[in-house]
mmCIF file of the N, C-alpha and C atoms, coordinates in Angstrom:
data_MODEL
# 
_entry.id   MODEL 
# 
loop_
_atom_site.group_PDB 
_atom_site.id 
_atom_site.type_symbol 
_atom_site.label_atom_id 
_atom_site.label_alt_id 
_atom_site.label_comp_id 
_atom_site.label_asym_id 
_atom_site.label_entity_id 
_atom_site.label_seq_id 
_atom_site.pdbx_PDB_ins_code 
_atom_site.Cartn_x 
_atom_site.Cartn_y 
_atom_site.Cartn_z 
_atom_site.occupancy 
_atom_site.B_iso_or_equiv 
_atom_site.pdbx_formal_charge 
_atom_site.auth_seq_id 
_atom_site.auth_comp_id 
_atom_site.auth_asym_id 
_atom_site.auth_atom_id 
_atom_site.pdbx_PDB_model_num 
ATOM 1   N N  . UNK A 1 1  ? 131.704 28.510 59.289 1.00 0.00 ? 1  UNK A N  1 
ATOM 2   C CA . UNK A 1 1  ? 132.144 28.588 60.483 1.00 0.00 ? 1  UNK A CA 1 
ATOM 3   C C  . UNK A 1 1  ? 131.946 27.650 61.190 1.00 0.00 ? 1  UNK A C  1 
ATOM 4   N N  . UNK A 1 2  ? 132.597 26.956 62.229 1.00 0.00 ? 2  UNK A N  1 
ATOM 5   C CA . UNK A 1 2  ? 131.975 25.901 62.975 1.00 0.00 ? 2  UNK A CA 1 
ATOM 6   C C  . UNK A 1 2  ? 132.350 26.453 64.513 1.00 0.00 ? 2  UNK A C  1 
ATOM 7   N N  . UNK A 1 3  ? 131.231 26.403 64.995 1.00 0.00 ? 3  UNK A N  1 
ATOM 8   C CA . UNK A 1 3  ? 131.279 26.775 66.219 1.00 0.00 ? 3  UNK A CA 1 
ATOM 9   C C  . UNK A 1 3  ? 131.225 25.679 67.524 1.00 0.00 ? 3  UNK A C  1 
ATOM 10  N N  . UNK A 1 4  ? 130.896 24.490 66.796 1.00 0.00 ? 4  UNK A N  1 
ATOM 11  C CA . UNK A 1 4  ? 131.754 23.457 67.773 1.00 0.00 ? 4  UNK A CA 1 
ATOM 12  C C  . UNK A 1 4  ? 130.229 22.589 68.398 1.00 0.00 ? 4  UNK A C  1 
ATOM 13  N N  . UNK A 1 5  ? 130.318 21.918 69.655 1.00 0.00 ? 5  UNK A N  1 
ATOM 14  C CA . UNK A 1 5  ? 128.965 21.380 70.090 1.00 0.00 ? 5  UNK A CA 1 
ATOM 15  C C  . UNK A 1 5  ? 128.306 22.695 70.855 1.00 0.00 ? 5  UNK A C  1 
ATOM 16  N N  . UNK A 1 6  ? 128.665 23.643 70.924 1.00 0.00 ? 6  UNK A N  1 
ATOM 17  C CA . UNK A 1 6  ? 127.967 24.808 71.557 1.00 0.00 ? 6  UNK A CA 1 
ATOM 18  C C  . UNK A 1 6  ? 127.309 25.796 70.839 1.00 0.00 ? 6  UNK A C  1 
ATOM 19  N N  . UNK A 1 7  ? 127.342 25.457 69.635 1.00 0.00 ? 7  UNK A N  1 
ATOM 20  C CA . UNK A 1 7  ? 126.400 26.176 68.430 1.00 0.00 ? 7  UNK A CA 1 
ATOM 21  C C  . UNK A 1 7  ? 125.065 26.660 68.752 1.00 0.00 ? 7  UNK A C  1 
ATOM 22  N N  . UNK A 1 8  ? 124.417 25.791 69.301 1.00 0.00 ? 8  UNK A N  1 
ATOM 23  C CA . UNK A 1 8  ? 122.898 26.249 69.810 1.00 0.00 ? 8  UNK A CA 1 
ATOM 24  C C  . UNK A 1 8  ? 123.115 27.491 70.712 1.00 0.00 ? 8  UNK A C  1 
ATOM 25  N N  . UNK A 1 9  ? 123.896 26.876 71.944 1.00 0.00 ? 9  UNK A N  1 
ATOM 26  C CA . UNK A 1 9  ? 123.860 28.065 72.836 1.00 0.00 ? 9  UNK A CA 1 
ATOM 27  C C  . UNK A 1 9  ? 124.426 29.618 72.282 1.00 0.00 ? 9  UNK A C  1 
ATOM 28  N N  . UNK A 1 10 ? 125.480 29.448 71.619 1.00 0.00 ? 10 UNK A N  1 
ATOM 29  C CA . UNK A 1 10 ? 126.178 30.588 71.080 1.00 0.00 ? 10 UNK A CA 1 
ATOM 30  C C  . UNK A 1 10 ? 124.839 31.395 70.505 1.00 0.00 ? 10 UNK A C  1 
ATOM 31  N N  . UNK A 1 11 ? 124.578 31.021 69.611 1.00 0.00 ? 11 UNK A N  1 
ATOM 32  C CA . UNK A 1 11 ? 123.210 31.505 68.342 1.00 0.00 ? 11 UNK A CA 1 
ATOM 33  C C  . UNK A 1 11 ? 122.255 32.069 69.364 1.00 0.00 ? 11 UNK A C  1 
ATOM 34  N N  . UNK A 1 12 ? 121.510 31.112 70.361 1.00 0.00 ? 12 UNK A N  1 
ATOM 35  C CA . UNK A 1 12 ? 120.676 31.761 71.523 1.00 0.00 ? 12 UNK A CA 1 
ATOM 36  C C  . UNK A 1 12 ? 121.069 32.740 71.914 1.00 0.00 ? 12 UNK A C  1 
ATOM 37  N N  . UNK A 1 13 ? 122.422 32.712 72.325 1.00 0.00 ? 13 UNK A N  1 
ATOM 38  C CA . UNK A 1 13 ? 122.816 33.986 73.293 1.00 0.00 ? 13 UNK A CA 1 
ATOM 39  C C  . UNK A 1 13 ? 123.051 35.276 72.139 1.00 0.00 ? 13 UNK A C  1 
ATOM 40  N N  . UNK A 1 14 ? 123.358 34.946 71.275 1.00 0.00 ? 14 UNK A N  1 
ATOM 41  C CA . UNK A 1 14 ? 123.458 36.483 70.132 1.00 0.00 ? 14 UNK A CA 1 
ATOM 42  C C  . UNK A 1 14 ? 122.055 36.662 69.757 1.00 0.00 ? 14 UNK A C  1 
ATOM 43  N N  . UNK A 1 15 ? 120.903 36.025 69.849 1.00 0.00 ? 15 UNK A N  1 
ATOM 44  C CA . UNK A 1 15 ? 119.771 36.145 69.558 1.00 0.00 ? 15 UNK A CA 1 
ATOM 45  C C  . UNK A 1 15 ? 118.897 36.854 70.500 1.00 0.00 ? 15 UNK A C  1 
ATOM 46  N N  . UNK A 1 16 ? 119.332 36.623 71.769 1.00 0.00 ? 16 UNK A N  1 
ATOM 47  C CA . UNK A 1 16 ? 118.794 37.164 72.735 1.00 0.00 ? 16 UNK A CA 1 
ATOM 48  C C  . UNK A 1 16 ? 119.235 38.394 73.177 1.00 0.00 ? 16 UNK A C  1 
ATOM 49  N N  . UNK A 1 17 ? 120.476 38.725 73.269 1.00 0.00 ? 17 UNK A N  1 
ATOM 50  C CA . UNK A 1 17 ? 121.031 40.130 73.214 1.00 0.00 ? 17 UNK A CA 1 
ATOM 51  C C  . UNK A 1 17 ? 120.362 41.082 72.422 1.00 0.00 ? 17 UNK A C  1 
ATOM 52  N N  . UNK A 1 18 ? 120.400 40.758 71.135 1.00 0.00 ? 18 UNK A N  1 
ATOM 53  C CA . UNK A 1 18 ? 119.983 41.181 69.595 1.00 0.00 ? 18 UNK A CA 1 
ATOM 54  C C  . UNK A 1 18 ? 118.518 41.759 70.328 1.00 0.00 ? 18 UNK A C  1 
ATOM 55  N N  . UNK A 1 19 ? 117.679 40.971 70.491 1.00 0.00 ? 19 UNK A N  1 
ATOM 56  C CA . UNK A 1 19 ? 116.271 41.178 70.832 1.00 0.00 ? 19 UNK A CA 1 
ATOM 57  C C  . UNK A 1 19 ? 116.026 42.202 71.739 1.00 0.00 ? 19 UNK A C  1 
ATOM 58  N N  . UNK A 1 20 ? 117.365 41.756 73.160 1.00 0.00 ? 20 UNK A N  1 
ATOM 59  C CA . UNK A 1 20 ? 117.105 42.983 73.995 1.00 0.00 ? 20 UNK A CA 1 
ATOM 60  C C  . UNK A 1 20 ? 117.618 44.493 74.031 1.00 0.00 ? 20 UNK A C  1 
ATOM 61  N N  . UNK A 1 21 ? 118.532 44.494 73.041 1.00 0.00 ? 21 UNK A N  1 
ATOM 62  C CA . UNK A 1 21 ? 119.272 45.639 72.501 1.00 0.00 ? 21 UNK A CA 1 
ATOM 63  C C  . UNK A 1 21 ? 118.245 46.473 71.903 1.00 0.00 ? 21 UNK A C  1 
ATOM 64  N N  . UNK A 1 22 ? 117.416 45.801 70.586 1.00 0.00 ? 22 UNK A N  1 
ATOM 65  C CA . UNK A 1 22 ? 116.324 45.995 69.678 1.00 0.00 ? 22 UNK A CA 1 
ATOM 66  C C  . UNK A 1 22 ? 115.382 46.609 70.716 1.00 0.00 ? 22 UNK A C  1 
ATOM 67  N N  . UNK A 1 23 ? 114.666 46.225 71.984 1.00 0.00 ? 23 UNK A N  1 
ATOM 68  C CA . UNK A 1 23 ? 113.734 46.341 72.789 1.00 0.00 ? 23 UNK A CA 1 
ATOM 69  C C  . UNK A 1 23 ? 114.172 47.566 73.445 1.00 0.00 ? 23 UNK A C  1 
ATOM 70  N N  . UNK A 1 24 ? 115.280 47.524 73.962 1.00 0.00 ? 24 UNK A N  1 
ATOM 71  C CA . UNK A 1 24 ? 115.762 49.206 74.793 1.00 0.00 ? 24 UNK A CA 1 
ATOM 72  C C  . UNK A 1 24 ? 116.209 50.178 73.810 1.00 0.00 ? 24 UNK A C  1 
ATOM 73  N N  . UNK A 1 25 ? 116.309 50.050 72.685 1.00 0.00 ? 25 UNK A N  1 
ATOM 74  C CA . UNK A 1 25 ? 116.434 51.155 71.649 1.00 0.00 ? 25 UNK A CA 1 
ATOM 75  C C  . UNK A 1 25 ? 114.863 51.640 71.520 1.00 0.00 ? 25 UNK A C  1 
ATOM 76  N N  . UNK A 1 26 ? 114.166 50.322 71.199 1.00 0.00 ? 26 UNK A N  1 
ATOM 77  C CA . UNK A 1 26 ? 112.369 51.122 70.976 1.00 0.00 ? 26 UNK A CA 1 
ATOM 78  C C  . UNK A 1 26 ? 111.978 51.659 72.026 1.00 0.00 ? 26 UNK A C  1 
ATOM 79  N N  . UNK A 1 27 ? 112.096 51.245 73.322 1.00 0.00 ? 27 UNK A N  1 
ATOM 80  C CA . UNK A 1 27 ? 111.814 51.834 74.619 1.00 0.00 ? 27 UNK A CA 1 
ATOM 81  C C  . UNK A 1 27 ? 112.016 53.248 74.851 1.00 0.00 ? 27 UNK A C  1 
ATOM 82  N N  . UNK A 1 28 ? 113.467 53.092 74.543 1.00 0.00 ? 28 UNK A N  1 
ATOM 83  C CA . UNK A 1 28 ? 114.160 55.028 74.598 1.00 0.00 ? 28 UNK A CA 1 
ATOM 84  C C  . UNK A 1 28 ? 113.597 55.960 73.634 1.00 0.00 ? 28 UNK A C  1 
ATOM 85  N N  . UNK A 1 29 ? 113.334 55.313 72.506 1.00 0.00 ? 29 UNK A N  1 
ATOM 86  C CA . UNK A 1 29 ? 112.799 56.324 71.496 1.00 0.00 ? 29 UNK A CA 1 
ATOM 87  C C  . UNK A 1 29 ? 111.337 56.727 71.635 1.00 0.00 ? 29 UNK A C  1 
ATOM 88  N N  . UNK A 1 30 ? 110.479 55.629 72.103 1.00 0.00 ? 30 UNK A N  1 
ATOM 89  C CA . UNK A 1 30 ? 109.268 55.742 72.540 1.00 0.00 ? 30 UNK A CA 1 
ATOM 90  C C  . UNK A 1 30 ? 109.240 56.653 73.749 1.00 0.00 ? 30 UNK A C  1 
ATOM 91  N N  . UNK A 1 31 ? 109.958 56.194 74.722 1.00 0.00 ? 31 UNK A N  1 
ATOM 92  C CA . UNK A 1 31 ? 109.744 57.393 75.674 1.00 0.00 ? 31 UNK A CA 1 
ATOM 93  C C  . UNK A 1 31 ? 110.364 58.635 75.686 1.00 0.00 ? 31 UNK A C  1 
ATOM 94  N N  . UNK A 1 32 ? 111.298 58.739 74.729 1.00 0.00 ? 32 UNK A N  1 
ATOM 95  C CA . UNK A 1 32 ? 111.652 60.056 74.397 1.00 0.00 ? 32 UNK A CA 1 
ATOM 96  C C  . UNK A 1 32 ? 110.707 60.783 73.750 1.00 0.00 ? 32 UNK A C  1 
ATOM 97  N N  . UNK A 1 33 ? 109.740 60.353 72.764 1.00 0.00 ? 33 UNK A N  1 
ATOM 98  C CA . UNK A 1 33 ? 108.542 60.739 72.253 1.00 0.00 ? 33 UNK A CA 1 
ATOM 99  C C  . UNK A 1 33 ? 107.560 61.103 73.130 1.00 0.00 ? 33 UNK A C  1 
ATOM 100 N N  . UNK A 1 34 ? 107.305 60.180 74.283 1.00 0.00 ? 34 UNK A N  1 
ATOM 101 C CA . UNK A 1 34 ? 106.383 60.629 75.051 1.00 0.00 ? 34 UNK A CA 1 
ATOM 102 C C  . UNK A 1 34 ? 106.741 61.869 76.179 1.00 0.00 ? 34 UNK A C  1 
ATOM 103 N N  . UNK A 1 35 ? 107.937 61.900 76.510 1.00 0.00 ? 35 UNK A N  1 
ATOM 104 C CA . UNK A 1 35 ? 108.111 62.931 77.431 1.00 0.00 ? 35 UNK A CA 1 
ATOM 105 C C  . UNK A 1 35 ? 108.475 64.447 76.434 1.00 0.00 ? 35 UNK A C  1 
ATOM 106 N N  . UNK A 1 36 ? 108.855 64.288 74.994 1.00 0.00 ? 36 UNK A N  1 
ATOM 107 C CA . UNK A 1 36 ? 108.714 65.480 74.523 1.00 0.00 ? 36 UNK A CA 1 
ATOM 108 C C  . UNK A 1 36 ? 107.060 66.217 74.417 1.00 0.00 ? 36 UNK A C  1 
ATOM 109 N N  . UNK A 1 37 ? 106.197 65.055 74.415 1.00 0.00 ? 37 UNK A N  1 
ATOM 110 C CA . UNK A 1 37 ? 104.693 65.229 74.328 1.00 0.00 ? 37 UNK A CA 1 
ATOM 111 C C  . UNK A 1 37 ? 104.504 66.014 75.326 1.00 0.00 ? 37 UNK A C  1 
ATOM 112 N N  . UNK A 1 38 ? 104.423 65.521 76.964 1.00 0.00 ? 38 UNK A N  1 
ATOM 113 C CA . UNK A 1 38 ? 104.625 65.804 77.908 1.00 0.00 ? 38 UNK A CA 1 
ATOM 114 C C  . UNK A 1 38 ? 105.136 67.412 78.120 1.00 0.00 ? 38 UNK A C  1 
ATOM 115 N N  . UNK A 1 39 ? 106.477 67.522 77.860 1.00 0.00 ? 39 UNK A N  1 
ATOM 116 C CA . UNK A 1 39 ? 106.645 69.082 77.794 1.00 0.00 ? 39 UNK A CA 1 
ATOM 117 C C  . UNK A 1 39 ? 106.089 69.689 76.816 1.00 0.00 ? 39 UNK A C  1 
ATOM 118 N N  . UNK A 1 40 ? 105.514 69.367 75.917 1.00 0.00 ? 40 UNK A N  1 
ATOM 119 C CA . UNK A 1 40 ? 105.129 70.536 74.728 1.00 0.00 ? 40 UNK A CA 1 
ATOM 120 C C  . UNK A 1 40 ? 104.056 70.955 75.420 1.00 0.00 ? 40 UNK A C  1 
ATOM 121 N N  . UNK A 1 41 ? 103.276 70.024 76.153 1.00 0.00 ? 41 UNK A N  1 
ATOM 122 C CA . UNK A 1 41 ? 101.500 70.394 76.915 1.00 0.00 ? 41 UNK A CA 1 
ATOM 123 C C  . UNK A 1 41 ? 102.340 71.153 77.653 1.00 0.00 ? 41 UNK A C  1 
ATOM 124 N N  . UNK A 1 42 ? 102.820 70.896 78.764 1.00 0.00 ? 42 UNK A N  1 
ATOM 125 C CA . UNK A 1 42 ? 103.317 71.917 79.803 1.00 0.00 ? 42 UNK A CA 1 
ATOM 126 C C  . UNK A 1 42 ? 103.646 73.257 79.194 1.00 0.00 ? 42 UNK A C  1 
ATOM 127 N N  . UNK A 1 43 ? 104.607 73.388 78.430 1.00 0.00 ? 43 UNK A N  1 
ATOM 128 C CA . UNK A 1 43 ? 104.695 74.704 77.706 1.00 0.00 ? 43 UNK A CA 1 
ATOM 129 C C  . UNK A 1 43 ? 103.612 75.242 77.269 1.00 0.00 ? 43 UNK A C  1 
ATOM 130 N N  . UNK A 1 44 ? 102.546 74.597 76.359 1.00 0.00 ? 44 UNK A N  1 
ATOM 131 C CA . UNK A 1 44 ? 101.520 75.100 75.958 1.00 0.00 ? 44 UNK A CA 1 
ATOM 132 C C  . UNK A 1 44 ? 100.564 75.801 77.270 1.00 0.00 ? 44 UNK A C  1 
ATOM 133 N N  . UNK A 1 45 ? 100.488 75.123 78.403 1.00 0.00 ? 45 UNK A N  1 
ATOM 134 C CA . UNK A 1 45 ? 99.786  75.664 79.218 1.00 0.00 ? 45 UNK A CA 1 
ATOM 135 C C  . UNK A 1 45 ? 100.505 76.973 80.369 1.00 0.00 ? 45 UNK A C  1 
ATOM 136 N N  . UNK A 1 46 ? 101.742 76.923 79.766 1.00 0.00 ? 46 UNK A N  1 
ATOM 137 C CA . UNK A 1 46 ? 102.469 78.154 80.288 1.00 0.00 ? 46 UNK A CA 1 
ATOM 138 C C  . UNK A 1 46 ? 103.462 77.982 81.237 1.00 0.00 ? 46 UNK A C  1 
ATOM 139 N N  . UNK A 1 47 ? 103.591 76.797 81.472 1.00 0.00 ? 47 UNK A N  1 
ATOM 140 C CA . UNK A 1 47 ? 104.904 76.226 82.321 1.00 0.00 ? 47 UNK A CA 1 
ATOM 141 C C  . UNK A 1 47 ? 106.128 76.145 81.616 1.00 0.00 ? 47 UNK A C  1 
ATOM 142 N N  . UNK A 1 48 ? 107.025 77.020 82.054 1.00 0.00 ? 48 UNK A N  1 
ATOM 143 C CA . UNK A 1 48 ? 108.700 77.102 81.145 1.00 0.00 ? 48 UNK A CA 1 
ATOM 144 C C  . UNK A 1 48 ? 109.473 76.547 81.901 1.00 0.00 ? 48 UNK A C  1 
ATOM 145 N N  . UNK A 1 49 ? 110.582 75.584 81.500 1.00 0.00 ? 49 UNK A N  1 
ATOM 146 C CA . UNK A 1 49 ? 111.644 75.286 81.943 1.00 0.00 ? 49 UNK A CA 1 
ATOM 147 C C  . UNK A 1 49 ? 112.558 76.357 82.657 1.00 0.00 ? 49 UNK A C  1 
ATOM 148 N N  . UNK A 1 50 ? 113.081 76.085 83.926 1.00 0.00 ? 50 UNK A N  1 
ATOM 149 C CA . UNK A 1 50 ? 114.151 77.198 84.342 1.00 0.00 ? 50 UNK A CA 1 
ATOM 150 C C  . UNK A 1 50 ? 115.089 77.353 83.517 1.00 0.00 ? 50 UNK A C  1 
ATOM 151 N N  . UNK A 1 51 ? 115.522 76.132 82.797 1.00 0.00 ? 51 UNK A N  1 
ATOM 152 C CA . UNK A 1 51 ? 117.027 76.230 81.945 1.00 0.00 ? 51 UNK A CA 1 
ATOM 153 C C  . UNK A 1 51 ? 116.647 77.161 80.596 1.00 0.00 ? 51 UNK A C  1 
ATOM 154 N N  . UNK A 1 52 ? 115.595 77.805 80.457 1.00 0.00 ? 52 UNK A N  1 
ATOM 155 C CA . UNK A 1 52 ? 115.285 78.495 79.243 1.00 0.00 ? 52 UNK A CA 1 
ATOM 156 C C  . UNK A 1 52 ? 116.254 79.783 79.212 1.00 0.00 ? 52 UNK A C  1 
ATOM 157 N N  . UNK A 1 53 ? 116.772 79.935 80.169 1.00 0.00 ? 53 UNK A N  1 
ATOM 158 C CA . UNK A 1 53 ? 117.471 81.417 80.147 1.00 0.00 ? 53 UNK A CA 1 
ATOM 159 C C  . UNK A 1 53 ? 116.661 82.560 81.057 1.00 0.00 ? 53 UNK A C  1 
ATOM 160 N N  . UNK A 1 54 ? 117.404 83.452 81.592 1.00 0.00 ? 54 UNK A N  1 
ATOM 161 C CA . UNK A 1 54 ? 116.752 84.554 82.698 1.00 0.00 ? 54 UNK A CA 1 
ATOM 162 C C  . UNK A 1 54 ? 116.232 85.687 81.453 1.00 0.00 ? 54 UNK A C  1 
ATOM 163 N N  . UNK A 1 55 ? 116.486 85.775 80.391 1.00 0.00 ? 55 UNK A N  1 
ATOM 164 C CA . UNK A 1 55 ? 116.313 86.761 79.187 1.00 0.00 ? 55 UNK A CA 1 
ATOM 165 C C  . UNK A 1 55 ? 115.112 86.534 78.650 1.00 0.00 ? 55 UNK A C  1 
ATOM 166 N N  . UNK A 1 56 ? 114.537 85.437 79.056 1.00 0.00 ? 56 UNK A N  1 
ATOM 167 C CA . UNK A 1 56 ? 112.807 84.919 78.564 1.00 0.00 ? 56 UNK A CA 1 
ATOM 168 C C  . UNK A 1 56 ? 111.901 85.736 79.371 1.00 0.00 ? 56 UNK A C  1 
ATOM 169 N N  . UNK A 1 57 ? 111.153 86.295 78.972 1.00 0.00 ? 57 UNK A N  1 
ATOM 170 C CA . UNK A 1 57 ? 110.174 86.928 79.545 1.00 0.00 ? 57 UNK A CA 1 
ATOM 171 C C  . UNK A 1 57 ? 108.797 86.273 80.376 1.00 0.00 ? 57 UNK A C  1 
ATOM 172 N N  . UNK A 1 58 ? 108.612 86.153 81.625 1.00 0.00 ? 58 UNK A N  1 
ATOM 173 C CA . UNK A 1 58 ? 107.958 85.300 82.409 1.00 0.00 ? 58 UNK A CA 1 
ATOM 174 C C  . UNK A 1 58 ? 106.586 86.009 82.103 1.00 0.00 ? 58 UNK A C  1 
# 
C-alpha cells in the first residue's frame, strides 16, 4: 500500500486516534465500575433510587 509522501502523517494520525479511542473506552469502563460501587454503597446504607418503582417498600 503506497500512502505517498504523507505516509508518516497518515500513520501518526491513525495511531493517535486509536490511542485516544482506547483511552476513552477504558475511562468509560473504569468510571462505570466506580459509579456502580458508589450506588452499591448508597443502597447498602438504605438510600434507594426513586426509579425502582412505587411497589417497593420504603
